[in-house]
N, C-alpha and C positions, 0 to 999 in steps of 0.2 A: 206506450209512453216514450216520448223522445226527450233526450237528456241532452242540454246545451252544455257544451264544454266551457271550461273557464278562460277568461280572457289572458293574453299571453302577458308575462310581466314585464313591465318597462326596463329599460337599460340601468335606470338608477335604483329601481327595487333589486334586480339582480346585484349590481355593485354593492348596494348594502348589505343584502343577504351573504354576499360573499365574504364581506369585512366581518359581519358578527360571525360567522363561521370559524375563519382565522382567528379572532379574536377567542372565541370559546376554545379551540383547539390547544389556543397559548396558554388558557388558564388551566386547562386539563392536564398539559405537560409539567405545570408547577405544582401540580399535586404529586408529591412523590413519599415516599415512607419517610426520607430525610425532613422534607418539608412538616409532615404531619407530626414528626415527633419534635421538631423545634417550635411548633404552634402549640404543641402540649405542655412544653417546657416553659413556655411565654405565659399560657393560662397559669399554670401553677405557683408561677412567680406573682403574677398579679393576685392571685388569691393569697399568697402568704403575705404580699406586701400591705393588704387590706383587712387582715386578718383582725387587725385592732377593732376596727369599727363594725365588726360583725355583732350580732345580738344573740346573745346565748337563748336559744328556742326553749331548751329544756326548764328553764325557769319561768317562762311564759306560758299563760293560759290562752290557747289560739281557739275561736270557733267561729263559724261562717256567719252566724246569725245569731245575735244576742236579744232576742224578741224586744227591740226597742229600747234597750237600756240604753243605749249611746247613739237616741235619734239625733239626726242632725238639724241644725236651726232653721227655723221657717225662712223662705226666701221674703224679700220685700213685697214682692206681687201677691204670695198666697197671704201674709200679713196684712195687706190693704184689704184683700178679698175678706178676710174673716174679720177684719174692724169694720169693713162696709156692713157685714150681716149682722154683727151686733148693734149697728146705729139701725136696721133696718126694724130688727126685733123690739126695738124700745119704743 
């Protein structure tokens, strides 16, 4: 079985690949222990600033499925189909 090689990349593709590689290297250089510590502090300050908007989950009952006790309203399309079925039964 003979495999054909891939076509050579165009100059435009090579330039774009090199630009992307350089950009990724710059981003990697920006990830330092100091930068991580600074970002961590920013996140903690954001959480503290928005603490008043948080909901205390200890006082709430949370369940994934409430057995349709709080079902969504029917859409207009479904309501019209139900209505036409009712009319058809009469």
